[in-house]
N, C-alpha and C positions, 0 to 999 in steps of 0.2 A: 532468589526474588523474581516472582511476582505479579504482574499487574495490566487487568483484562480493560482496556479499553472499548466502549456501547458504543458508537459509531450506528445516529440514522441519516442512511442516504438518502439522498432527494430527486434522483434521477436515473435513466435507464442505466448509461456509462456514466460515471462519473473519475473523476483524482483531485479526490481529502485532502491538504494538508497537511495533516499528524504534526508533524517535527513538536512546535510550543509543549501540548500534549505529555510528546518522549518526555523534550524534555520538560517540564516542570516534574511527571516524575522521578527516572529518574537525580533531579535536584533533593528527593524526600526521601530517598536513601539516604541519602551521604549519602557515598561514595564515588568516588571520586575518578579512583584508575583502571579498566577492564573492559570493558565488551558490554555492547547492549545488542537483542537484538531481539526483532518486531518482525510477531509470522501472522501470517490469514488461513484463520482455520475452514477456511471455505476454499470450493474448490470453479465459486465463479465469481473471486474477485485478490488481489490481491497486494505485494507490497511494493515500491518505488523507490524510488530513492533520486531523482533528477532535479530539471530547475524550475529552483518556485517568483523567482521573479519579473519573468512576464508570464502572466497567464497564456498570452498565443500558443504558449507550447507546451502547456497540460490543452490549446483546446483543440489544434493541430496530431498531436500526439495521438486522441479518440477518433481525433475525420482520419486519420492513417489507418489506425488499428480498426474501423469501422471499413476501409478501402482492404485490406489480405487478407480478415477474415465476417465475409459479412449475412447482415444475422439472417436472410433465408437464402438454402444453401437445396438444392432439390436434388445428392444427392444428401445432403444431416437424415440419420438412423433417428438420431436421439429422442425418443420421445416425449422430456419436453420440451425443442426444439431452442435449447438452450447451447447448442453445440459453441456456435461459434464463442460466447462469455468463458466456454473453458478452454476453447482456444488463446486467449488471450490469457488468462486468467494465468498458463505457462507459460504466454509468452512474456507477463512481468514479474512468474517466481513468484511462489507464497513466503517470502521473508527477505528480512535483508537482518546484513551484521552495521554496528558502527561503532569505533573501536571513542574509548571511553579517554579525556586524556587531562589531566585536571580541572578535572569536573568538568568540561567541557563535552558535551556531544563532539566526533574531528568532522565536518562536512566542508566541503566547496562550498568558496562565497558566495555562489549560486545554488550552494544543493537543497534538498529540502528531501523529507519523507512522507511521500503517499501512505494512502490504503487507495486501489481498484475498482474500482467500482463498475462490475462489468454484466449484472443480470439486477439491476435498484427497477424503480424504488424497495431497499428490504432495511431489514435496524442487522449490522453488521455488530461484527466482530476479533479487536486485533489485537492478537495478548503479547509485554515487553518485560522479558525479561536479560533487568544487567549483573549477569558477571562478575565477581569481579575481581582484581592482582594475585 
């Protein structure tokens, strides 16, 4: 069981909460026990699980990633000029796995699933695979 989300990002850097879309797809499968894999097939975007209660967390994370990986660096050689986006994607990772129990994603109280854009705005994809026990 696989599903593709299409995500239109509006900013250069963004963390878009896709938790509700993932939950909606999982419910539609009828699977109640197993694992859910959320995968990003892009080299300048990623998937992260983190706090979704306080929007300042997203603001702070994006700001700190910019501090660590500045967009322009005099030694970067990549012709597209988006080395920082590649590094941010490596840092966040390309996937996350969530346990599915009794039809619900096992996430912490404050956790959400984010699609992380680092080279937008663009139209992107996130792939969801439900793996029953």
